[in-house]
Structure formats: C-alpha cells, structure tokens
N, C-alpha and C positions, 0 to 999 in steps of 0.2 A: 603175810606180813601186812600190817596196816599202812596206808599211804602216808607220806609226808604231807602236811598241810602248809601251804605258802599263801600268806595273806598280805596283799599290798594295801597299805593304808592310803586313804584319800576321801574326798567328798564326791557324791554321785552327780552325774549330769554334765552337760557341755559348759556350763558357766564356770565350773571349777577345774576343768580338764587340764588347763595349762598353768595352774597355780603351783608354787613350790611345795605346798602341802600335799600335792597329789603325785609326787614322784614314785610312791609305792605302787599306785595304779599303773604308772608307765612301765614299771618292771614286770608286773603281771602281764600286761599287754605284750611285752617283748617275749616273755616265755611262751605265751600262747602262739605268737607269730612264728617263733622258731620251730614249734611242733606242727605248724600248719593246722592248728586246731581252731575251735571257736568257743567263745564263752557262752554259757547258757544260764538261764535264771530259773532253777527248779522251784516249783511252787512251795511256799512256806520257808524257804531258806534265807530270804532277804539278802541274797548275794548272787553275783554272777560268778560262775566257776567253770573250770575245764579239768578233766582228768587226763594226765599226761604220763609219759615214761621219761626217765632221765638216763642218759648214757647210751651205750651201744644198743642197737635194736635187739630184741629178743625177750623171751619170757622172764629172764632173770633181772631185767632192768627195773630199778626201783620205781614204784608208783609215786606220783605227786599230784595233789589236787591244788590248783592255783585258784585264788578267789579275790574278788573285790566286793566289799560290802556295798549294798544298795541303800545303806543308811548314812547319816552324817557321821563325821569322825568321832564325835563324843558318844555315839551309840554303837560303835563297832563291836563291842564285846558280845552283844547278843548274837549276831550272826556267827562270830568266831566260836562261841560256846555251842551253837547248833551244829556247826561243821564238825567239831570234835566229837560230839555225841553221835551224829549220823554216821561218821566213818569209824566209830569205835576206836578213835585215836587217843592221844594224850598230849599234854603241853610239851612233853619232851620231844615230840615230833612235829612241833609247830615252828615255823619260821615267819616272823613278821618283818616286812620291809617298810621302812618309814624314813621321813625327812628328819634331820637333826640340826638344830640351830647351833649347837656347840662344836660342830665339825665344819671346817672351812669347805667351801665349794671345791669340787674336784677331788675330794677324799671320801673314802669309805671306811667303816669299821664294822667288823663282825664280832658278835659276842653271844654268850649265853647268860640269861638272867640280868638282873640289875633293876634300878629304879625306873620311874616314869619320866623324870626330869621335866615335869610340867606338860608333857605331851598328852593331850586329851584322848587320843586313840589308845595309847598304852594304858592310861588310867582306866578306861572303859573295859579293856580286855582283862586287866587284873581284877577288876570288880566282878566281872562275869565268870571267869574261870578259877578265881581264888588264888592265883599265883602269878609271879613275874618270871618264873623259871621256864623260859622258852628262848629259842634262838632269835636274834635280831640282826638284820642287815640294815645298817644306818647310813643314809646317804647325806653327806654334808651339804647344807644350804647356806651356812654362815649366819651371822647376826645381822639384823637390819642396820642400815646406815643411819648415822645421826641419832635423832630422838624418835624415830619411827617405832611404833608399837610392834612387838613381835607378831601379834595376830594379823595386823594389817599387812605386814611383810609376807607372811606365809600365805595369806589369801589374796596375793597379787600374782599376776602372770609373770612367768620367767621372762626376763627381757630377751628380745630377739637376738641380741649380741651374745647371749649366754646359752642359747638353745643347743648349739652344736656341742658345747662342753657337757651339758646335761645329758645329751644323747649318749655320749661316751660313758658317763657314769651309770646311766641306766643299763647299758650293755655290760659293764663291769659288775654291777649289782646282780644282774641275771646270771652271769658266770659264777658269782660268789654263792648264790642260792644253789645252783647245780653242784658246785664244789662241796658245800656243806653236806649235801645228801650223799655224794659219791665218795669223798675222802675224809670227812669229819672236820671238827672245829679247828684243831691245831694246825693242820696243813692249810686250811682255808685262811685262817688268820695270818699265817706267815706269808701267804701269797697276796692277799687283798688288803690287809690293814695298812693303810698308807700313812 
C-alpha cells in the first residue's frame, strides 16, 4: 500500500520559524519528534521529509511520509507534486496541515476538499496537482487585530504569551493527522473539530 503523505505548510528557514504561517511545519516537526526520527532533504525533492509508521509497532502499521517544503509558501505545489509522483501516491492520500485565518486560535478543523480561501500554499498545491480534493488539518490563527493586513499578521512571530496555547494546538493537530490515517475522516472530525 502506498504511504500517506503529510505536508506541513510554511516558509523555510529560521527567519520564518516562529510565524503563524508556519504552524504546519511545527506539526511535521512534532510528528518526527514522536517517532524519534530525523528529517532529510533528498536530492531533487525540494523538501525535507521523513518516512514514519503510524499506530502500534509492526509491519501492518500504516506508512506515512511527513514533509516540509524547502520553497516559499506560494511555491509549495511543486514539491508536493514531486512527492506524490515519487511515492506513486494520490491526492486522496494527501494530508495538508496549514494555518487558517477564519478559525479562532485554539480551534482545529479537519476536512476533505474545499477551496483555497486565499491561502497561497493551497493555491499552489491546487495548481500543481490539479485538484483540491485532499485532506486538510486546519489550525486556527484567527483574524488580525484592527486594520493590520492579513499577510503582515501571518508573517509575524507568535506572541510569547500565546506560544503555550499554540503548542497544545500543534499537539492536537499531530493527533488529528494520525487519527485520519488510523480511523478515517468521520471519527476524526467528531473528535477534533472544535
């Protein structure tokens, strides 16, 4: 069986690491940490990735490839398309983890398919793989305060006072990814959609 592909959206490098737009990267890091694995950057993939197993140890545990693009958010589709081709997978086994302005902080939503809602990473993926029919784990970051531009808000560091709450959501999002693979969409939505 082909592996599940889990892509956490974000921008590469330490400058962006603590931005709201990079919560998808944080979830990939958490999944890798849980498995005591390490991300590697195979030549030509334009992504850091790790191959993991989900669930109880053993040969029957589903395979999952977790990845963070080494491109900027608006170019994420190229690496995602390469991953799908390399692993001979399909969009139906793709889980994209990303920030969501229209969901309040402290909340998650899991769904299959849908629009891009102005998210440049999702737009790039749709353009590269030709569909929006894949799973999404959406982490609420809320709308910017006052008249702040959404791009400035997303590309700013998560305030120190909110970091503990974000860590909880990253943990929940990692649980939701594993749940999608192990028990499917309906049960995962009933557990994690807050």
